[in-house]
C-alpha positions in Angstrom: 29.2 -19.7 29.6 29.6 -15.9 27.9 29.0 -15.2 24.4 30.7 -14.7 22.0 30.4 -11.8 19.5 30.8 -11.3 15.8 30.8 -8.3 15.1 27.7 -7.2 12.3 27.3 -8.8 9.3 26.0 -7.4 6.3 23.2 -8.3 5.2 24.3 -8.7 1.5 27.6 -11.0 3.2 24.0 -12.8 5.4 22.2 -12.8 2.2 25.3 -14.6 -0.2 25.7 -17.3 2.7 21.7 -18.0 2.8 21.6 -18.3 -1.6 24.5 -20.3 -1.0 23.4 -22.5 1.7 20.2 -23.9 -0.1 22.5 -25.8 -2.8 19.5 -27.4 -4.5 19.9 -26.2 -8.3 16.6 -29.0 -8.4 13.9 -26.3 -5.3 13.4 -23.3 -6.0 14.9 -20.8 -3.8 11.5 -19.4 -1.7 11.5 -15.2 -1.6 9.4 -16.4 1.9 11.9 -18.7 3.1 14.4 -16.6 2.4 12.8 -13.2 4.0 12.1 -15.2 7.4 15.6 -15.9 8.0 17.0 -12.3 6.8 14.4 -11.8 9.9 15.5 -14.0 11.8 19.3 -13.7 11.4 19.1 -9.5 11.2 16.4 -8.3 13.5 17.8 -4.8 13.4 17.6 -4.6 9.7 16.1 -1.1 7.8 14.9 -2.0 4.5 12.1 -3.2 3.9 11.1 -7.0 3.5 9.9 -6.3 -0.9 13.7 -4.5 -0.9 14.7 -7.9 1.8 13.4 -10.0 -1.4 15.0 -8.7 -4.9 18.4 -8.5 -3.1 17.9 -12.7 -2.7 16.5 -12.5 -5.5 19.3 -10.6 -7.8 21.5 -12.7 -5.4 19.7 -15.9 -7.0 19.5 -15.0 -10.1 23.2 -14.1 -10.8 24.0 -18.3 -9.6 21.8 -19.5 -12.4 19.2 -20.5 -9.7 15.5 -20.7 -9.5 13.6 -18.3 -8.0 9.6 -18.8 -5.8 8.0 -15.5 -5.4 5.8 -17.0 -2.4 6.5 -14.1 0.0 4.3 -11.1 -0.5 6.4 -8.2 0.7 5.0 -5.0 1.8 6.3 -1.7 -0.7 
């Protein structure tokens, strides 16, 4: 079976998709889980863990979501 290529995905689109997929507003978005998901989806991402966590947190806050800062990202 041939692989289907979808082209490169931007970090912001993956973050948007991740935050939107966490629909349950009664549970905060885990930064550790978000970081793991982003690193899996974008293994060649040049951003640091801290930059990814900051982007996820900003997106979540923008959408009125609660955040659980359980990740210990490197600077």
